[in-house]
N, C-alpha and C positions, 0 to 999 in steps of 0.2 A: 479361513474357510474350515468349517467343521467337516468331519468325515462324511456325515450324511449329505451335506451340501456338495462335497466333492463327488460322491457317488452319483448324485442327481445330475450334476454338470457333465460327468463322464457319460452317463446314459443318454442325456440330451444330445451330446456331440456325436455319439455313436448312431443314434436314430436319425439325426440330421444327415450324416454321411450316407447312411443306408437309403434314405429317401431320395437324395440327390442321385446316387448311383443307379437306383432302380428306375428313376425317371429317365435317365439317360438311356438305360437299356430298353425301356418301353418305347421311347421315341425312335430308337434305331431299329428295333425288331418289328414293332407293330406299325409305327409311323412310316419309316422308310421302306420296310419290307412288304407292307400290305397297303396302307392308305395312299402313300405317295409313289407306289411302284410304277404306275403308268407314266407320270411326268418324268420320273428318274430314268425310265427306259430310253429316253431321248439321248442319254449319254451312255458310254460304254466304258467298261473297265476290264482290261485283259481280253477283249473280244466279246464280252458278255454284257447284256443290258444292265445298267446300274441297279435298277429296281430288283431284277432277278438276283444279282450279286448280293445285295443287302439281305434279301430273303434267304439265300442259301449259305452265304459265307460271312457277310459283314456283321450280322448279329452275333455269330459265334465268336468271331475275332474280337468284337467289342466286349462281349461277356468275359473273355479270357483276360483282356486288358483291364477291365474293371475289377476282376478278382485280384490281380497283382497290385493294382492301385489301392484297393481296400486293405489288403494285407500291409502294404507300406504305410498307409495313413493310420491304420490302427496301431501300428508300432509307435508312430509319432504320438498318438493320443495316449497310449499306455505309458510312455515316458513322461508326458506332460502331467498326467494324473498319478504318477508313481505307482502304477500297477503292472509294470513290465517284469518280464522274466529275467532272472540273473544269468 
């Protein structure tokens, strides 16, 4: 694999990861927090309706988890494509 092909593959892998993580965040924050909040309110979490919980806390927790997952996964990709820090 040439250096240009390696760069292109690295960038594709990065963009694919970003697209997946942003889709998850969109589904959790907009889908669960806004669009599906009424059906989710039939359930409760910690005494609060689940739709309300996703709108107020769940999307934030999901975002934080996605940040840590992204950092971990990018470290794996950096090592795979030999662009990691020493």
